[in-house]
Kinemage of the C-alpha trace (Angstrom):
@kinemage 1
@onewidth
@group {chain A} dominant
@subgroup {mainchain}
@vectorlist {calphas} color= white
{ca phe a 1} P 18.210 21.038 -9.051
{ca phe a 2} L 17.342 18.152 -6.776
{ca phe a 3} L 18.455 14.680 -7.740
{ca leu a 4} L 17.269 11.521 -6.062
{ca met a 5} L 19.246 8.329 -6.456
{ca ile a 6} L 17.141 5.196 -6.364
{ca arg a 7} L 18.567 1.715 -6.261
{ca arg a 8} L 16.335 -0.698 -8.102
{ca pro a 9} L 15.860 -4.078 -6.461
{ca pro a 10} L 16.557 -7.219 -8.505
{ca arg a 11} L 13.821 -8.109 -11.028
{ca ser a 12} L 12.467 -4.537 -10.982
{ca thr a 13} L 12.060 -2.394 -14.058
{ca gln a 14} L 11.844 1.212 -15.125
{ca ser a 15} L 9.928 2.530 -18.112
{ca arg a 16} L 8.277 5.545 -19.698
{ca ser a 17} L 4.705 6.294 -18.661
{ca ser a 18} L 3.423 5.267 -22.107
{ca ala a 19} L 4.929 1.794 -21.630
{ca ala a 20} L 3.755 1.653 -18.004
{ca ser a 21} L 0.119 2.054 -19.056
{ca asp a 22} L 0.505 -1.004 -21.243
{ca val a 23} L 1.576 -3.000 -18.165
{ca tyr a 24} L -1.729 -2.578 -16.327
{ca lys a 25} L -3.882 -2.717 -19.450
{ca arg a 26} L -2.441 -6.159 -20.144
{ca gln a 27} L -2.995 -7.092 -16.480
{ca his a 28} L 0.667 -7.578 -15.561
{ca leu a 29} L 0.092 -5.932 -12.161
{ca asp a 30} L -1.276 -7.599 -9.045
{ca cys a 31} L -2.066 -4.436 -7.110
{ca thr a 32} L -1.676 -0.676 -7.006
{ca phe a 33} L -1.249 1.840 -4.181
{ca leu a 34} L -3.186 5.081 -4.632
{ca gly a 35} L -3.449 8.158 -2.484
{ca gly a 36} L -6.924 9.312 -1.627
{ca met a 37} L -8.842 12.413 -0.635
{ca gln a 38} L -11.965 10.485 0.397
{ca val a 39} L -13.065 6.866 0.668
{ca ser a 40} L -16.639 5.739 1.332
{ca lys a 41} L -17.943 2.788 3.325
{ca asn a 42} L -18.596 1.069 -0.020
{ca gly a 43} L -14.967 1.454 -1.123
{ca asp a 44} L -15.612 4.380 -3.469
{ca leu a 45} L -12.451 6.433 -4.093
{ca ser a 46} L -12.082 10.173 -4.721
{ca asn a 47} L -8.513 11.187 -5.418
{ca trp a 48} L -8.255 13.604 -8.300
{ca leu a 49} L -10.332 16.751 -7.934
{ca ile a 50} L -11.331 19.261 -5.308
{ca pro a 51} L -13.965 21.577 -6.834
{ca gly a 52} L -12.665 25.123 -7.194
{ca lys a 53} L -8.987 24.092 -6.954
{ca leu a 54} L -6.533 24.087 -9.846
{ca val a 55} L -5.735 20.514 -10.881
{ca lys a 56} L -3.289 19.477 -13.592
{ca gly a 57} L -5.278 16.355 -14.427
{ca met a 58} L -6.393 13.050 -13.055
{ca gly a 59} L -3.288 11.104 -14.035
{ca gly a 60} L -3.612 7.353 -14.439
{ca ala a 61} L -5.665 6.593 -11.329
{ca met a 62} L -8.898 5.997 -13.257
{ca asp a 63} L -7.106 3.572 -15.547
{ca leu a 64} L -5.601 1.730 -12.580
{ca val a 65} L -8.898 1.370 -10.680
{ca gly a 66} L -10.535 0.122 -13.880
{ca ala a 67} L -7.838 -2.481 -14.529
{ca gly a 68} L -9.390 -5.096 -12.244
{ca ile a 69} L -6.406 -5.280 -9.887
{ca lys a 70} L -6.266 -5.019 -6.099
{ca val a 71} L -6.436 -1.349 -5.056
{ca ile a 72} L -4.786 -0.295 -1.802
{ca gly a 73} L -5.678 3.229 -0.728
{ca cys a 74} L -3.310 5.271 1.440
{ca met a 75} L -4.307 8.552 3.071
{ca glu a 76} L -4.569 10.474 6.312
{ca his a 77} L -7.597 9.522 8.373
{ca thr a 78} L -8.784 13.121 8.766
{ca ala a 79} L -8.486 16.382 6.829
{ca lys a 80} L -6.527 19.373 8.157
{ca asn a 81} L -9.721 20.758 9.713
{ca gly a 82} L -10.271 17.496 11.634
{ca ser a 83} L -13.145 16.219 9.502
{ca ser a 84} L -13.140 12.574 8.495
{ca lys a 85} L -11.958 11.539 5.046
{ca ile a 86} L -13.719 8.179 5.459
{ca leu a 87} L -17.406 8.807 4.804
{ca ala a 88} L -20.763 7.149 4.268
{ca glu a 89} L -20.738 8.736 0.776
{ca asn a 90} L -18.021 10.730 -0.970
{ca thr a 91} L -18.671 14.420 -1.512
{ca leu a 92} L -15.848 14.838 -4.058
{ca pro a 93} L -15.989 13.532 -7.645
{ca leu a 94} L -15.339 9.781 -7.826
{ca thr a 95} L -12.277 8.164 -9.307
{ca gly a 96} L -13.902 4.750 -9.017
{ca lys a 97} L -16.964 3.173 -7.428
{ca gly a 98} L -16.380 0.243 -5.059
{ca val a 99} L -12.728 -0.067 -6.072
{ca ile a 100} L -10.861 0.041 -2.745
{ca asp a 101} L -9.836 -3.365 -1.370
{ca val a 102} L -7.645 -2.132 1.506
{ca leu a 103} L -7.360 1.321 3.096
{ca ile a 104} L -4.321 2.269 5.168
{ca thr a 105} L -4.286 5.389 7.357
{ca glu a 106} L -2.027 6.474 10.204
{ca leu a 107} L -4.651 5.150 12.648
{ca ala a 108} L -6.044 2.013 11.078
{ca val a 109} L -6.246 -0.548 8.308
{ca phe a 110} L -9.621 -1.380 6.770
{ca glu a 111} L -10.421 -4.171 4.325
{ca trp a 112} L -13.392 -4.678 2.049
{ca arg a 113} L -14.011 -8.384 2.072
{ca asn a 114} L -16.030 -10.600 -0.303
{ca asn a 115} L -19.315 -9.142 0.911
{ca arg a 116} L -17.887 -5.600 0.361
{ca gln a 117} L -18.359 -4.765 4.041
{ca met a 118} L -15.843 -2.240 5.380
{ca thr a 119} L -13.985 -4.079 8.140
{ca leu a 120} L -11.430 -2.694 10.577
{ca thr a 121} L -8.557 -5.208 10.682
{ca glu a 122} L -5.681 -3.298 12.330
{ca val a 123} L -5.298 -0.422 14.785
{ca ala a 124} L -2.192 1.701 15.386
{ca lys a 125} L -0.606 1.164 18.809
{ca glu a 126} L -1.016 4.885 19.500
{ca ser a 127} L -4.724 4.750 18.698
{ca ser a 128} L -7.832 3.011 20.014
{ca leu a 129} L -11.077 1.643 18.652
{ca glu a 130} L -12.909 4.585 20.268
{ca glu a 131} L -10.671 7.143 18.509
{ca ile a 132} L -11.112 5.406 15.156
{ca arg a 133} L -14.897 5.337 15.585
{ca ser a 134} L -14.913 9.057 16.464
{ca lys a 135} L -12.772 9.970 13.433
{ca thr a 136} L -14.611 7.776 10.911
{ca ala a 137} L -17.843 9.223 9.505
{ca cys a 138} L -19.482 5.890 8.680
{ca glu a 139} L -20.183 2.569 10.274
{ca phe a 140} L -17.795 -0.348 9.871
{ca met a 141} L -17.364 -3.914 11.050
{ca val a 142} L -14.574 -4.892 13.452
{ca asp a 143} L -12.585 -8.036 12.703
{ca asp a 144} L -12.728 -10.700 15.433
{ca asn a 145} L -8.930 -10.964 15.125
{ca leu a 146} L -8.194 -7.206 15.441
{ca lys a 147} L -4.428 -6.605 15.256
{ca gln a 148} L -2.128 -3.742 16.215
{ca phe a 149} L 0.613 -2.169 14.117
């Protein structure tokens, strides 16, 4: 057996999943972090199914993206075969359409602003704008105040 000890910070809470769903349904959350398999230039998220693969279920991701809260996607920029996971249009089944507000990868941070334009806002120190363009399979805007992390 593997046990993990977690120290809860002050003002944090722990609950059963049935109670946790009530938290976002009543809009007590400001944002959620979700892993992704694909994200499109429009902020569409695919994170629950790869056709032909055994999946235990979609979990609560569809509920979270439908809750009207800020959605921060976290994933690797490319798949194991080197293909981009950031696309003009998702090829996997959607979890939510136009739901991503911020996308964080190991190479970059993108934001979808008020006009829902995908905008590069931060670049990893080990990366470059040219590398990000070559590993992103869609067009995107570049923030005038591009930062490094």
